[in-house]
C-alpha positions, 0 to 999 in steps of 0.5 A: 049266685047268678041263680039266686040274683035271678030268683030275687028278681033283679033286672038284666041291667042289674045283673049284667051292667050297662054302658053309660056313654064311654063308661062300663058300669059293671052288674052284680055278676061282675061284682060276684065274680070279683068277689069269688076271684079275689086273690088277696084278703085285702081284695076280698074285703073290698070286694065283699063291700062293693057286692053288698053295696050293689045289692038290694037292702033286703038282700044284703044279709045273704052275703054275710050269712051265707057266703062269709062262712063259706069264703075259705072253701070257695074264694080264691085267695084261700083256695089257691093254696090247696093241693090241687095246685090252685086249680079253680075246678076239680 
């Protein structure tokens, strides 16, 4: 997803987040990892909503059109039950 975000011309601050005083504001990369690493379906839905909200309006359909159909193959809450004992890389 990072390559896609870079291609869509998101700034480094939007991608990596920033620190506002004492508070760290997560970037798109943080939101994307939280989405992929969701350990329950409820967390997946919440993380997907946060990621979609962080995207530019014109890019929000990318997640629903491209990634929702692939979630059962890529998101941790589904892959942790695979025969490779939940390893996140093969």
